[in-house]
C-alpha positions as CSV (number, residue, x, y, z in Angstrom):
1,M,31.6,-80.6,192.1
2,N,32.0,-78.7,188.9
3,V,35.2,-76.5,189.2
4,E,33.2,-73.5,188.2
5,E,30.5,-74.0,190.8
6,L,30.4,-71.5,193.7
7,Y,27.0,-72.2,195.3
8,R,24.7,-75.2,195.1
9,L,21.4,-75.2,197.0
10,E,19.3,-78.4,197.2
11,D,15.7,-78.7,198.6
12,V,16.2,-75.5,200.6
13,E,13.3,-74.2,202.7
14,K,13.1,-71.4,205.2
15,T,10.0,-70.8,207.4
16,Y,9.1,-67.8,209.6
17,S,6.2,-68.1,212.1
18,G,4.8,-71.0,210.3
19,R,5.0,-69.3,206.9
20,T,7.3,-70.7,204.2
21,A,9.4,-67.7,203.1
22,L,11.6,-69.6,200.7
23,R,11.4,-72.9,198.8
24,I,14.1,-73.7,196.3
25,P,14.4,-77.3,195.0
26,E,17.7,-76.5,193.2
27,L,19.9,-73.5,192.5
28,T,23.5,-73.3,191.3
29,L,25.6,-70.2,190.9
30,E,28.9,-70.3,189.2
31,R,32.2,-68.5,190.1
32,R,32.6,-65.0,188.7
33,C,28.9,-64.9,187.9
34,L,26.9,-61.6,187.6
35,V,23.3,-62.5,188.7
36,G,20.3,-60.2,189.3
37,I,17.3,-61.2,191.4
38,H,14.0,-59.3,191.2
39,G,10.4,-59.8,192.2
40,P,7.7,-58.3,194.4
41,N,8.1,-57.5,198.1
42,G,7.9,-60.7,200.2
43,G,9.0,-62.8,197.3
44,G,11.9,-64.3,199.2
45,K,14.8,-62.3,197.7
46,S,16.3,-61.0,200.9
47,T,15.8,-64.4,202.6
48,L,17.8,-66.0,199.8
49,L,20.5,-63.4,200.1
50,R,20.9,-64.0,203.8
51,I,21.2,-67.7,203.3
52,L,23.8,-67.1,200.5
53,G,25.6,-64.8,202.8
54,L,25.8,-67.6,205.4
55,L,24.0,-65.5,207.9
56,E,21.0,-67.8,208.2
57,Q,20.6,-71.6,208.1
58,P,17.9,-73.2,206.0
59,D,15.3,-75.1,208.0
60,K,15.4,-77.8,205.4
61,G,17.8,-78.8,202.6
62,S,21.5,-78.0,202.1
63,Q,23.8,-75.3,200.8
64,H,27.3,-75.9,199.5
65,F,29.7,-73.1,199.0
66,L,33.1,-73.6,197.4
67,G,32.3,-77.4,197.5
68,R,31.7,-77.5,201.2
69,L,28.5,-77.8,203.2
70,A,28.1,-74.3,204.4
71,G,26.2,-72.4,207.1
72,P,26.6,-69.6,209.7
73,G,28.8,-71.7,211.9
74,D,31.6,-71.9,209.3
75,L,33.6,-68.7,210.0
76,S,36.3,-69.6,207.4
77,L,33.7,-69.7,204.7
78,R,31.8,-66.6,206.0
79,R,34.9,-64.6,205.6
80,R,34.8,-65.3,201.8
81,V,31.3,-63.7,201.4
82,A,30.4,-60.0,201.8
83,L,26.8,-58.8,202.0
84,L,25.8,-55.1,201.5
85,P,22.4,-54.5,203.0
86,Q,20.0,-51.9,201.6
87,N,20.7,-49.5,204.5
88,P,24.4,-50.2,205.5
89,Y,25.7,-49.0,208.8
90,L,28.9,-46.9,208.8
91,L,31.2,-46.7,211.9
92,R,31.6,-43.4,213.5
93,R,35.0,-42.7,212.1
94,S,36.6,-41.5,208.9
95,V,35.9,-42.9,205.4
96,L,39.3,-44.6,205.5
97,G,38.7,-46.0,209.0
98,N,35.5,-47.6,207.7
99,V,37.2,-49.3,204.8
100,L,40.2,-50.4,206.8
101,F,38.2,-51.9,209.7
102,G,37.6,-55.3,208.2
103,L,41.0,-55.5,206.7
104,K,42.7,-54.8,210.0
105,L,40.5,-57.5,211.7
106,R,42.0,-60.0,209.2
107,G,45.5,-58.8,209.8
108,E,45.9,-57.7,206.1
109,R,49.4,-56.4,205.6
110,E,48.5,-54.4,202.5
111,A,45.4,-52.9,204.1
112,H,46.0,-49.3,203.1
113,D,46.7,-50.2,199.4
114,L,43.6,-52.4,199.3
115,A,41.5,-49.6,200.9
116,G,42.7,-47.0,198.5
117,Q,42.0,-49.2,195.5
118,A,38.5,-50.0,196.7
119,L,37.7,-46.3,197.2
120,E,38.9,-45.5,193.7
121,T,36.8,-48.4,192.4
122,V,33.6,-46.8,193.8
123,G,34.5,-43.3,192.5
124,L,35.8,-41.8,195.8
125,S,39.3,-40.4,195.4
126,Y,41.6,-41.1,198.3
127,E,42.7,-37.5,198.5
128,R,39.2,-36.0,198.7
129,F,37.4,-38.6,200.8
130,A,39.8,-40.7,202.9
131,H,39.8,-38.4,205.9
132,R,36.1,-37.3,205.7
133,K,33.9,-38.2,208.7
134,W,30.9,-40.5,208.2
135,R,28.6,-37.6,209.0
136,E,30.0,-35.5,206.1
137,L,28.8,-37.9,203.4
138,S,25.7,-37.8,201.2
139,G,23.5,-40.9,201.1
140,G,25.1,-42.1,197.8
141,E,28.6,-41.5,199.1
142,A,27.9,-43.4,202.3
143,R,26.6,-46.4,200.4
144,R,29.7,-46.3,198.2
145,V,31.9,-46.2,201.3
146,A,30.1,-49.3,202.6
147,L,30.6,-51.0,199.2
148,A,34.3,-50.1,199.2
149,A,34.7,-51.7,202.7
150,R,33.4,-54.9,201.2
151,L,35.3,-54.7,197.9
152,A,38.5,-54.2,199.8
153,L,38.1,-57.7,201.3
154,R,38.2,-59.3,197.8
155,P,35.4,-61.8,198.6
156,E,34.6,-64.8,196.5
157,A,30.9,-63.6,196.5
158,L,29.6,-60.1,196.8
159,L,25.9,-59.9,197.7
160,L,24.1,-56.5,197.2
161,D,20.5,-55.9,198.5
162,E,18.9,-53.0,196.6
163,P,22.2,-51.3,196.1
164,V,20.8,-48.3,194.1
165,A,17.5,-47.8,195.8
166,N,16.8,-44.1,196.3
167,L,20.2,-43.1,194.9
168,D,21.1,-40.3,192.5
169,P,22.0,-41.4,188.9
170,E,25.7,-40.7,189.4
171,S,25.9,-43.0,192.5
172,A,23.9,-45.7,190.8
173,A,26.2,-45.6,187.7
174,L,29.3,-45.8,189.9
175,I,27.9,-48.8,191.9
176,R,27.1,-50.5,188.6
177,Q,30.7,-49.9,187.4
178,A,32.2,-51.1,190.7
179,S,30.1,-54.3,190.5
180,L,31.4,-55.0,187.0
181,E,35.0,-54.2,188.0
182,A,34.8,-56.7,191.0
183,G,34.0,-59.5,188.6
184,K,36.5,-58.5,185.9
185,R,39.5,-57.6,188.1
186,W,39.2,-60.0,191.1
187,G,36.9,-62.8,189.8
188,T,34.3,-62.0,192.4
189,A,30.8,-63.4,191.9
190,V,28.2,-60.6,192.2
191,V,24.6,-61.2,193.2
192,L,22.3,-58.1,193.1
193,V,18.8,-57.9,194.4
194,G,16.7,-55.0,193.0
195,H,13.4,-53.8,191.7
196,D,14.8,-52.0,188.7
197,V,14.9,-54.7,186.1
198,E,16.5,-52.5,183.4
199,W,19.3,-51.6,185.8
200,L,19.9,-55.2,186.7
201,R,20.0,-56.1,183.0
202,S,22.7,-53.4,182.5
203,V,24.9,-55.2,185.0
204,C,24.0,-58.9,185.0
205,E,24.4,-61.9,182.8
206,R,21.6,-63.9,184.4
207,I,18.3,-62.7,185.8
208,I,16.2,-64.6,188.3
209,Y,12.6,-63.7,189.1
210,M,11.2,-64.7,192.5
211,E,7.6,-64.7,193.8
212,G,6.0,-66.4,196.8
213,G,9.4,-67.6,198.0
214,E,10.1,-69.5,194.8
215,I,12.1,-69.0,191.7
216,R,9.6,-68.5,188.9
217,N,11.9,-67.7,186.0
218,D,15.7,-67.9,185.4
219,T,17.1,-66.6,182.2
220,D,20.2,-65.2,180.6
221,A,20.5,-61.4,180.2
222,V,22.7,-59.5,177.8
223,T,25.2,-57.2,179.4
224,P,25.9,-54.1,177.3
């Protein structure tokens, strides 16, 4: 395995109700990468993200993560991946309680420090937001809290499904900055799925276009 290799997929296929939703002969993602994935609805983007998130097993082929054959059954590897769905669910508790939840499950001794840093990274000051309830947040703030909860875990891979869909420009800009910070500060690989290609190009170093469950184009992008 190349020391910079994070994911390697070979001959991966996923089928739902007899329809092939994903067919990828080969795909490699490196550590600390910033990758954007776009394409029409039904193109296989979200299916690929769930497989990369170790939430679903391919019907055919293999996936390696951190040099190991990986799938939903490997909890030690799953803990090193964080996926933010398009409509993330917040627990019925404070902002801080949401961000601390995963850290406490892992027995993290520096949970409060990590939570505070994650909130600041997404533009939510600890003083103003830590003790707000989930119901007091705007849609953009709620999505940033959900992102902070994942950033606090310092995953090897952060997977974001339509992270700025229907968000105000301020929240979209803050999520962009948080994605860049995760790569720069913690070496996290970030994979973003979205329809806004210009927004993806403002964040990513590599752009993948998917259609019909297949990768049709894979090119470098220039990050401003």
